[in-house]
N, C-alpha and C positions, 0 to 999 in steps of 0.2 A: 504493500499499500504506499504510495507517494505521499508524503507530508508536503503539499503543495505551498505552504506559507513558508517552509523552509527552503525549498526550491527556489520560490521567488525572491525570498530575501537575499539568497546567493547571487541570483541573477542581477538584482538591483546593484549589489557591491561590485560585481564583475564589469557590468556596463559603465558603472560610474568611474571605475579605474581606468577602463579602456579610453573613455571619451575624455579622460583628464590629460592623456597623452596628446599633446598639440601636433605632434609629428604624424600620428595616426590618422587624426581628422584631416590634416593637410593632405596627405597623401591619398587617404580612401575617399574623401569628399571633395576637398578643394580642386587637387589636380585634375580629376575627371571632369568637373565643372568647367575648369578653365581650358584644358588641353583640347578636349574634343571640339568645342565650338572653333578655337583658333585652328585646328587642323582642317575641319570642314571649309572654315572661310578661306584659309590658305589654299587648299586644294581648289576650291570654287574659282577664286581669282586666277590661279595658274592654269586652269582647264579655260577659263574664259579668255585670257591673254593668248593662249595657244590656239583656241578655236578661231580668235580673230585673226591671229598671223596666218593659220592655214587657209582661212577662208579668202584673205588677201593675197595669199601666193597664187600664181597662175600655175594651172596644170600644164606639164609639159606633155605634149601629145605628138606622136610621130604619125605620119599620114602615109599610108603605102597605097599606090596606085595614083593614076592622074586626078589632081585634086581639082574636083569639079567647083565652078565658080559659085554655085548656089550654096555649096557646103562651106566654102571659104566665107562667104559673106555672112552666113550665120553664126559661123564660130568668131568671126570678128565683131560681132555685135556688142559683146562685152569685153573686158579685159581679163576673162577667166582662163585664157588658153594662151600657151606659148606654142605655136604650131612650127613644127620640124618635118617639112615634107621630104620623105625618102630616108630619113636618118637611120641608120643601122641595117639597111636593106643592101645587099650586094648587087652590082650591075646585073649578074645573071638571074637572081630571083626578081628583080625588078622588071628585066625585060619578059621573063616567063609570065609574070603576073599581068603584065599589060597585054600580052599576046593571048591569054586565055588558056595557057598550057597547063596551069597548075590546077590540081583538081580541088573540090570543094572540101571543107574541114570534114574530118570524120565525125562519127556520132560522139555526142557528148556525153556518152554513158560513163559511169564510175570506173568500170574496168579499163575503157580505153583512156580515160583522162588520167588514170594513175600513171601511165606510162610503162613502158617495157623494161626499164632499168630500175632496180630498187635504189632510192637515194641513199648516199653514204652521209654517215654522222661526222665524218672528218672534215676538218676545216680546209678552206682554200689558202693559197699562199700568195696570191697574186693581187697584192694591194699596198697602199701606203699608210702612214699612221693618220692621216685625215679623212680616211674612207670611212663611210659608214657600213657599207656592205660590199660585197663581191658577187660576180657570177657564181651561181652553184655549180656542181658537177653537171656535165650534159645529161640530158634526160630526153628520150625520144616521147614527143607527145603526138607523134602520127602525123604531122605535117610540117614542111620546112619553115613556113611562115610562123607557126605556133613556136617552134624551137627558137628561132630568131627572135620573137617578141619577148619569150620568156628570159632569154639571155640579156635582152636590152632593158627589160624592165628590172631585172635584177641587179644590173650594174647601176642603176638610179640615174641612167641617162634621160629616160623618160617615165611618165607615170603611167601612160597606156598607150595603145596603138589604135588607130583607125585605120581598116582596111577598106578601100573602096574597090569593089570588084570592076572588072571591065565593062564599059558600056554605061557606068552608072549614070553620068551626065546626059548622055544621048537618050537613054530609057526613061529618064525624068522628063526630059522635053516632049518626047514622043507619046507620054501618057502611059507608059510601061511600068514595069517593076524595076527599081533599082536596088542592088543588094549592097550591103556592107556589113562590117563586123567590129565590134569593139573588143580588143584583148586587153585584159587587166590582171591584176594578181590581188585576190581579195584579202590575202594576209597584210599587204601594206596599206595603211591608212590613206596616203596620198593617191595610190593606183585606185582604190575603191571610190575616192572623191572624183577623181579624174572620169571615172566609169560613169557615175552618176550624172557629172556635168555633159558629159558627151551624149548620154541618152536624153537629158533634156532638150539639149541643142537640136539633134536629130528628130526628136518628136515635134518640136517647134516647126522644123523644116517640113515634116510630114503634114502637119496641120495646115500650113500655108499652102501646100501642094495640093491638098483635098479642097481647100477653098478656091484655089484657080481651076481646078478641074470642075468644080460644080457649075461654073459659069458656061461651060460647054454641054452639047446636047449628046455628043457621042461618049460612051462610056467604054474605053479599051480594057483589056485584060490588066488586071492588077490595079484597078482602081480604088479599090476598097483598102488597100494598104499603102499604095504609092512608094512608100521606102520600106524596105526589109531590114530589121536591125536584128543581127545575131549578136549576142552578148557571151564571151567565152572566157570563163576564170581560168587563168593560168596556173593557180596554186593548186599543187596536187593534194589529194586527201590526207597525205601524210603530213605535209606542211600545214594545213588547215588544223589537223589535230595537234601539230607541234606549237601552233600559236596558242591553243587552249592549255597545253600542257607547260608551255613556256611562261605563261602568265600566272599559273597557280603554283607550279611545283618549287620554282625558286623561293617566292614568298613564304610557302608552308615549311621549306626545309630550313630557312634561316630562322625563322620563329621558333621551331621545335627544337633546333640545334641549341640556339640561345637560351632556351628554357632549360635545357639539360644542364647548360655550363652556370646558370644562375644558381641553382640549388647547390651545385658542386663547389662553387665559389664560397657561398655562404657557409656552407658545412667546413671548408678547410680555413676559414679565418674566424668569422663571428662563432660559429659553432665550436672551435677549440677554445675561444676564449670563455665561452659558456662552460665548457668542460674543464677549464682551468689547465689545458694541455699544451696551449701555446706559450706560457710562461715557462713551462718546464723544457720546451724545445729550445727556448733562447739560452738556457743554461748549457746546452749542448755545445761542443766545439764546433759550431757551424756559424758561418758568416750570414748576414742579412741576404746577400746575393744568392748564396747556395740555397738559402731557405725558400726563396721566391722562386727558384729554379725548380727545385723539387715539388713544391706545391703546384706551380704552373703546369709541369708535366703532368701530374695527377689529374688536374681538372681538364686539362687538354685532351688526354686520353678518354675521359669520360665524355666530353663533348663530341669527340671523334666516333666513339661508340655510338652515340645518340645519332649523329648525322648518318653514319652507315646504315644503321637501322632504319631510320626515317627513308632515305633513299632507295634501299631494297623493298620497302613495304610500299612505298609509293610507286615504285617502278612496276611492282607486281599488279598493284591495284590499277593503274592507267592501262598497263599491257591488256588485263582482262576486260576494262572496259571498251577499250579501241578494238579488240578482237571481237567483242559481242556487237560492237556497233556497226562493223563492216569488214571485218577481217583485216584490218590494218595493223602492221607490225612495226612499232616504232623500235629502232635499234636500241639493245641493251648497252651498246657502247655510249650512246648519248646520256644516259643515267650514270654511267662510270664517270664519265667526264665531268659531268655535273658535280659528282662527289670530289673529284680532284680539284676543280677550281674553287670548292668551299673550304679547302684547307687554310688558305691565308686568312680567310674571313673568321672561321673558327679561332684561329689563332689570335687575331686582333681582339675579338669579343671576350674571350676567356680572359686576356690580359687586363682589359678594361674592368671586368667583372671583380677580378681579384683585387686590383688596386682600390676600388671603391668599397667592397665588402669588408676590407680590412679595418675600416674606419667604425664598422658596428660593434657594439658591446655585446650583444647576444644575436641568437637567430632571428628573433623577430625585427630586431633593430636593422639586421642585414636585409630582410625582405623589404622594410621600408625604405632602405636605402636604393637597392638594386631595382625595384619596380619601376621608379620613374626613370632611372638609367636605362631599363629595358625598353620603356616606351620611346625614349629620345633615339636610341639606336634605331628602332625600327620605322621612324619617321621617314627616312629617305625611301624606304621600300613603297611608300604610297605612290611613288612617282612612275613606278612601273604600270600602273593602272592607267595613266594620262595618255591619250592618243598622240601618237607622234614620236613619243619618246624612244629612242634607239640608242644603241651603242656607238657612240662617236667619239671624237677627240675631247670632248668637253665632258660627257658623262663617264669616260672610263677612269676619272680620278675621284669620281664622287664615291666615298666608302659604302660598302654594301649594295648600293644602287647598282655599281658596276657589276658586280657579281651576279645580280638577278638579271641584268640586261644581257649579262654574256651567257648564262645558262639558257635564256630565251633565244638567243642567236644560236645556240649548238642546236637545239631542238628546231628551230626554222632554217638550218644549215646555211646560215648567213654570218657565221663568227669569222671574221677575219684574223688572219694569222697576227697582223701587227695589233690588232686590237686586243687578241687574247695575251700577247706579250705585255701590253701597256697594263691592262686590268691586272694581271699576277703581279707585274712589277710594283705597280702601285700600292696594291693590297698587302706586299710583303713589307713595302716600306711603312705603311701605317700600322701594321702589326708589330714592327719592330719598334716604332715610336710608343705604341701602347705598352709593350714589355718593357721598355725602358722607364716609362712613367711608374708602371708597377713596381720595379726594382728600386726607384727612387722613394716611393711610399713606404715600402719595407725597411727602408733605412732610417725610418722615423721612430725611435724608441717608444716616444710616449704614446704613439699609436699601437704598437705591437703589445705594449705592457697591460693593455685592457683600456686605457683611454681613447676617446674618439679622435683627440687631437683637432687641429685647426686646419681647416681647408687652405686658410691664407698663409699658414706656415709651410703648407706643401707646395703651394703655387707661387709663393713669393719668389721674384726673382733677384736671387743673390749669387752671382756669379763668383766662384771660388778660383781666385787668380792661381794660376799653375803654369810651370815652364812648358808642359805639353797637355793637350786635351785629354780627357778621358773618353773611353770606347762611346759611351751615350752621348757626349756632346758631339764627337764626331759624327755619329749616325743622325742625330738630330740636326744638325746643320746640313749633311747630305739630303735628308727629307725634304727640309725646307726649301733647299735650293732647287731640287728636284721639281717638285710640286710648282714652285714658281717660274721654273723655267719652261715647263710644259704649257702652262695657261698663258704666260708672257710671251712664249714664242708664237701661240696661235694668234695673240692680240697684235703683234707685231708683224704677223705674215704678210700682210697688205703693204708694209713698208719697203719691201725689197730685201734680197739677200744679204746686201752689205750690211745695212741697219739690223736685220735679224742676227747675224753673226757677231757684230760688235755689241750690240745689247745683251746678247747670251752671254758672252764671255765677261763683259765688264760688269753687268747688272747682278748675274745669276751665279757667277763663279767668283769673280774676284771681289765684289762687293760683300757678300756674306763673310767671306774668307777674312777681308780686312776687319769687318765689325767684330766678329767672334775673336780674332787675334787680339785686337785692341781691348776688347771689353774684359777678356779673360787673361789678358797679360801674358800671351804665349810667347816662347822664347823663339827669336829669329833663328838661332841656331839648332836648338834641339828639336822644335816642331817643324820648320820650314828647311832646315838644314843648308841655310844660306851661306855655305863654307866654299872656298876657292878649290876646284879640284885638281888633281895631280895630272900632268902631262899625260900619263898612261891612261887615266880615266877620260881625258878629253878625246884621245886618238882613239879609244875604244868606242866612246860615245859617237864620232864621226862616222866610224866603220858601221856600227849598228845602225845609225840613221840612213846610211846609204843602202843598206841590205834589209833591213827589217819589213819593208813592203813586200820584198821577194818571198819572205816566209809567210806573211798573212795573205798574200795572194797566190803565191805559187804552191803552198803546202795546204794551209787551213781552208781557203776558199776553194781551192780544187776538190778537197774532199767534202766541203758542204757548200756547194755553188748556190749564190743567191738567185732569184728570178733575173731573167733577162730584162724585164721592163723596170725592176728596181736598180740594176746597173746602169742603165741607160739614164734613168732620172738623177741618179747621184753624180754621174759623168756630167749631164747636162747643167747641174747646179754649180759643179766645181769649174765650169767653163766660164759661168758668168755671161753666157752670150747676149742677153739683153742689156747688159749694162755697159759692154764695151770698155772694160777697164784694163789699163796697163798692167803687163805681167808682174812688175815689180810690186805694184799695189796688191794684187792678188795673193801673191808669196808671202806679202807682210800681213794680209788679212787671214789667210787660212793656215800659214805656217807659223809666224811669229806670234800672233795673237794668243791662239790656243796653247802654244808652247809655254807661255808665261802663265796665263790665267788658269788653265786646267792643272798645270803641274804644281803650281802653288795650293791648288785645292786638294787634288787627289794624292800627289806624292808629298804634300806638305801637311796639311791639317788632317786628312782622312788617314793616312798611312801612319802618320805618329801617333794618332788615337788609339789604333788597333795593334801597335807595337808591343804593348806589355803582354799580348799573348803568345808572342814568338814571331820569329822570322816569317815561317810559311804562311801561318795563318793572317798576318798583317798583310803580306804580299797577295794572298788569293782574295781576302775580303777587299782590299782596296781595288785591285784589278777588276773585281766582279761588279763593284759599284761604279767604276769608271766605265764599264760595258753598258751598264744599265743606263746610265745618263745620257747614252747617245740614242736612246728611246727607239731602237730597231732591233727585231729578232734576227734579221739577217746581218747586221754588223755586230751581233753579240758575241761571237766565237772569235773572229779576228780581232776585234777591239780588246776583247779579254787577254788574247795572247799578247797583243801589243804592250797592253798594261803589265803584263806579267815580265816582260823584256825591261820596259823602261824602269819598273819598281824595283827589280833586280839591281840593274846598274846603278840606280840612285842610292839604294841602301848599301850596296857593297862599296860604291866610291865615297859614301858619307857627304855627297853633294847633290842638291837638288838641280845644280846647274848641268850636271850630266843628264839628267831627264829632259831638261828643256832643250839641249842639243839635239838629242835623239828624236824628240817629238817634233821640233821644228823642222828638222833636215827631211824627216820622213814625210810629213805634210807637204813641204815645199816641193819634194822630189817629185811626188804624184801630180802636183798641179803643172809643174815644169814638163812633165812627160805628156799630160793631157794637152797641153797648149803646144807642143812640139812632137807631132807624130813621127818625125823622121828619127828622133831618138830610139824608137822602138825598132826601126829598120836597122840603125847601126848596132843595136843589141840583138839583131836576128830574130827579134820577136814578132815581125810584122804578119808573119804567114800563120801565126798561132792565135786562136781565141783565148787560150790559156797559156800562162807560164809553163813550158816544158818542166818535166821532173828534174832533169838535169840542173836547170838554172836554179829551180826552187831549192833543191838539196845543197847547190853550192852555195846559195845566198845563206842558207841555214848554218852551214859550217862557218862562214865567214862572220855571222852573227854571233855564233858560239866564241869564236877568237875575240870580238869586241867585247863580250861579256867577261872574258877571263881578263882582257886588259883592265876594265874597270874595277876588277877586284885586287889588282895590284896596286892599291893605294897606301900611302903613308898613315900612320896612326893620326886621327884628328886632333888637333890640339898642340903637336909637335911641328910638322913642317907644312900642316895644311892650316891656313889662318882663316878666321871668320871674316867674312867681307862687311858685314853689318853687326856691330857690337851692341849688346844691351846696354841701356843707360843704366 
C-alpha cells in the first residue's frame, strides 16, 4: 500500500531542490525557448536569401538542334535563361541530329533508364579545388544525346538541355506537330528549376500557337497539341536514392556518434570526479598530457564503435528499403567510405566533449554542460537541408557540415577527389586544434581536482615567452594560417595570380609567423635557425636545388602521375600567360618569395615546434603540413618528398638558409624551364612526356650527394655564427 502523503512530500522536496539549480532551469527551459526560435528564424532567413539568389540566377540551357525563332523569342522574354546553342554537342552528333539520322529516345521505363552499367561509388579525379562536382563515370543511357547531356549537366556546364528535333520550326509554321525534349537531372536543384522554367516557356509557346491556329478554319494533324514536350530525367534511380540516403544518413550518423561520445566523455571526467577516482589518478606518475591521451583514446574507441554500429545498421536498413522499393542496390563501399570520412569528425567531437566535460563536478553537471555544446555542434548540420548547398570551396572548411556534404556527394557519385582531400585535411586540422585545447584544459589543476575552474582562466590569452614554440602552438598557428589561406585565396582569386601569390605568402605565411614570433618571444637562432651555413652546406643546397625537381618529377610523379588536365592547368598558371611578366619578375615571385616566407614558416616555426619529439617525427610532421598547405592531393606526395629533402638539409646543416637556397633554386628552375622549352631539348627530354628513369635516378643520386654535403657542417656556435642575434 503506497502512502501517498509521504510520496508527495518527497516529490515536493525533490522538485524544489531541482528547481533551485539555476543551471538546470537555464539548460532545460531557457535554452530550448531561446535556441529553437533563433534556429528557425536563422534557417528561414538563410533559406529565403538562397531562394532569392537562386530565383535571380539565370538557368544555363544548352539548345541542341536548329534554334527556332519562335523558341528563341519565347525564352528571351524574361531574363531567366542563359542560352547556349550547341554547347557540348560534337559536330558529328550535331550533323546527325539535324539530318534526322538519330533515333528517338528509348522508352523511359525504370529498367532502361537505370542504364546498362552499374554506377561505381568511387570518386573521380579530374577536378580542381574550386570545382563543385565533376562528371560521373560513363553510364549508357541508351542514346548518345542522353549520354552527352548527362555528362554536360554533371559537369555543371549547363543546368538542362533542350533538344529541338529536326523540322521543329517548319512543322510549327505548317500547323503540324513540333517535337522537343527537356533533359535534366532531378537530383540537382538548379537542373530541376531549369526544367520547370523550360516547361513553362514551352507551354506558353504552345498556348500562343493554339491561339494562332484557332483563327484558321483548317485543322491539320497535331492541332490539339501543337508542341510535343518530352521531359526526360537523367538521374538514375540509384542517384535518386542516393540523394535521399545522402540527406539522411550523415545527419543521423553524426548525431548518434556524438551521442555515444557525450556519455563516454562525461563518465571519463565528471564521473570519475563523482567516484573520487580522478584525484587518485593524479597521484600516479602520469603527466596531464598522458592522462588526456589515455582518456581521449578510450572515449574515441567508444565513439568509433558507435559510429561503426550505426553505419552498419543504417546501411543494412537502407539496403533493405531500396531493395523492396525497386531492386536498387546501393554499393556497400559507399557506406564504408562514409564511415572512413567520419573518423576525423569523431576525433574532433570527442576532444571537444572531453575538454568541456572536465569542468563538471559530477555526472549531472556534465550533462548540463555538454547538452548545449552538443546542440551547438549540431547547428551546422541544418545546412544540409537547405536547397543548393553543395560541397564546394567554401563549405569544404565548415566543420561537420563538410563531412555531411562529402558523404552526400559519395552517394550521389559526385565527390571530387580534390574536395575529398580538402574536407579530410580541414577536418584533421580542426580535430588537432580540439585535441590541443583539451590538453590545455587538462593542465589546469584546479579543474582536475574537483573544482569547475574559470572559463576565463582557460581561455585567457597569456603567451608564455619561450625560445622555441610548443607543439600545440606550432599546430594552432598552422591551422589558423591554413584556414585563412584557403578562404583568403578564394576571396583574392579575382585579383590575378600575382596578387594571389604575394598576398598568400605575405599575409598567410609570413604575417602569422612574425606575429607569433614577436608575441611569444621566439629565438631567431633556436626557432628560425638564422645561422650562417658552412660552405659545404651551401654547395650541397645548390646541388639539391638543381636536382630535387628531377626526384619529384622523375621518380615520385612517375609512380603516381597527376591527371593531364591538372598538369596543364599548373603549367599555365606558372607561365603567367595573361600577365606578360618578365622572366626575372616571375623568378622573384615564384622562386624567391616562397623560399623566404614558406621556409621561415615550415622549417622555422613548425619544424622547431615538433623538434622535441625527435628528428624524424619533427621532419615528417613538418613535411606533411607543408604538403597539406598546398591544398592539392595531386601535389601531396611530391611536395611531401620535397619537404623531407629541404627539412633534412636545414636540420642537418643547422641553418634555415640552406632550405631557402634549395627551395628558391627548385622553384626558379621549374619556371625557367617552362619559359625556355629549348632547355629540355638540350637535356634530351624533348621527346619524352615523362623524365626517363635513368635521368630520374641520376638526379636522385646527386640529391643524395647534396644531402651528404649539408650534413658536413661545423658545430653551431663555434665556426658558424648567427646572422641575427637576440637582444
